[in-house]
N, C-alpha and C positions, 0 to 999 in steps of 0.2 A: 417714178410714179407712186403716189401714196395709195396704199392698199390695205384692206382688211381681209384676211384669208382664214376662214374657219375650217376645222377638220376634226375628225374623231367620232362623228356620229355613227349610228348604226342601230341594229335591232337588238334589244335586250329584254330578258324576262323580268317580271315583277320581282323586286328585291335585289336586282343585280346592280352592277356598277359600270360606269363609263367615264372616261376622261376626255374632255374637249380641249382643243388648242386653238389659239388665235394668234397668227403672226401679223405683226403690224410694222409699217415703215417707221423709220427713225422720227420723222416729223410727227406722225400720229402718236407714237408711243410717248413722246415728250409731254403730251398733255397730262394734266394732273391725275385724272382718273380714267380707269378702264373698267368696262362692265360687260356683263352678259345679259342678253335679252332673249325672249322667245315668243313665238307666235304659233298658236295652235289653229287648226282649221276652223274657220268661221269666227275667230276671236281676234281681238286687237293684240298688237305686240305689247309685251309687258316686261318690266324690269325684273331681273332674277338676282343678280349679285353685282357688287361693285368693289373695287379696291383702289385706294388713294395713296397719296404721298404719306410716308410714315408707316405704311402697311395697314392702315385702318380699312376695315371691310364692313360691308353691310349686306343684308340679304332680305329678299322677300319672305314674308312669314311662311309661305307655302313650302319653302325649301330650306329654311333655317334648321340647322343641326343635321342636315343630310348632304348639303352641297358645300364645297369649299372652293373659294376663288383664290388664286395665287398668281404671281408673276415672276418671270425670270428676265431681268433687265438685260443680261448679257446676250440673250437670244431674242429680245424684244417680243416676247411671247407671253400671253395670258392664258391661264388654264382654268378649267372648271371641273373639279372632281365631283362626280355625282354618285352618291350611294343610296341604297334603299329606294331604288327607283319605283315609281308608281305609274299607273296608266295615265294619270293626269299630267305627268311630265312630258308626255308625247307632244312634240312641237318641233319647229325649225328653230334652231338656236343661232343667234347672231352675237358678235362682239362689236363694241363701239367704244368711243371715248365718253367721258362724262365731264362736261356737257357733250351732247351728241354732235357728231359731224353731220353735214347735209347729205350723206349718202350711206348706204349699207353694203356689206359684202353679200355673197351668195348664201351664206348660212350653211348649217349642217343639220341634217335630219336625225332626230332621236325618236325612236319608236319603242315604246314599252308595252309588251304584250301582257294581257291579263291572264 
């Protein structure tokens, strides 16, 4: 069964760091791009970071220079290293392909205390 399983969320203080992981099935991982998205309470889900064939990456302006997306193909896992966390980073974080699959995983909650 094809799955997206996010993990690594938690509670962290302002300025802290956290690393999220996303395990994907072989079929899902074979798609050209993988990305991280987030949804804060009362807001729409938004793009955070993406990684593509050749290692090309891109980031939302709000996280540029603070977050780093990477992938380990041997583990079919995508990571999001988050540094210098801010309260506005509080959200449920999801991984998915680029372009998007028609479904989402459960996500992982990241809460940044002020």
